[in-house]
KENU-337170 format. One line per 5 residues: number of its first residue (from 1); their letters; for each residue x, y, z of C-alpha. Coordinates in steps of 0.5 Angstrom, whole numbers, plus 500, padded with zeros to 3 digits. Each point is the difference from the previous one (the first is absolute). Last residue first. Layout:
BEGIN
NUM = a = X,Y,Z; ...
END
This chain:
BEGIN
106 = lkidf = 520,550,541; 494,502,503; 495,496,498; 493,499,501; 495,495,500
101 = gitkr = 495,496,498; 505,496,494; 497,503,493; 495,506,503; 507,502,505
96 = vlerm = 505,499,494; 494,504,496; 499,505,504; 508,502,501; 501,499,493
91 = ygevd = 495,506,499; 503,504,506; 507,500,496; 497,501,493; 497,507,504
86 = pnqfa = 499,503,494; 496,495,496; 501,498,494; 506,496,501; 496,495,504
81 = dklga = 493,499,495; 505,500,494; 505,494,504; 493,496,500; 497,497,506
76 = ipllv = 499,493,499; 493,496,500; 501,493,502; 497,494,497; 502,493,502
71 = pldkg = 499,495,494; 499,496,502; 494,498,504; 495,497,494; 494,499,501
66 = rmlre = 496,506,498; 506,504,497; 498,501,493; 494,504,503; 503,504,505
61 = vaqep = 505,502,494; 499,508,500; 497,499,508; 506,497,503; 505,505,497
56 = eplla = 497,507,503; 503,505,499; 502,499,492; 505,504,497; 502,504,506
51 = qdvav = 500,494,504; 506,498,496; 498,492,500; 505,495,504; 497,493,497
46 = layrg = 503,494,505; 500,493,499; 500,500,492; 499,494,494; 493,500,499
41 = aqvla = 499,504,494; 495,502,501; 500,504,506; 507,503,496; 494,501,494
36 = elrak = 496,504,505; 505,504,503; 504,502,494; 492,502,497; 499,504,506
31 = aeept = 506,504,500; 499,502,492; 492,502,502; 504,503,506; 504,505,495
26 = aapya = 507,500,499; 502,493,502; 507,496,500; 501,493,502; 506,498,505
21 = elgal = 503,494,501; 505,501,505; 507,501,501; 501,506,503; 502,504,492
16 = rfgqa = 493,496,499; 496,505,505; 504,506,498; 496,499,494; 494,499,501
11 = aepda = 501,506,505; 502,504,493; 493,496,496; 496,501,506; 498,494,503
6 = ivair = 498,493,501; 505,495,503; 501,492,501; 502,495,505; 501,493,498
1 = m = 498,492,501
END
C-alpha cells in the first residue's frame, strides 16, 4: 500500500521532491476526479488532500468509500494558506495545535 498527495501544482512538485506520489490539481473538480481515481485504484493506504481544493474529501467520495476501510483520507493545510496569512508563525502554531491537540513552543 502506498501514500498519495493531491495538491496544487506547486505543492505537488514539493511533495514529489520529498519522495511522495503527488498529483497536481488546479481546481476542486480536478482534485475530486483525481481522488475518485485513486480510491478506485485500490492501491493506496493514505491519500492526503489539500483542503483548499477539497475541504471535506470524505464527502467528495462517500459513495466510492462505502464498505472500504482504505484509503484513509486526510485533509491537509495548503502552503498557500500559510503564506497568505500575515501571521505565518501563528498560523503554523494553530495548525500544529489542531493536529496534535496541544501547542509546542520551540
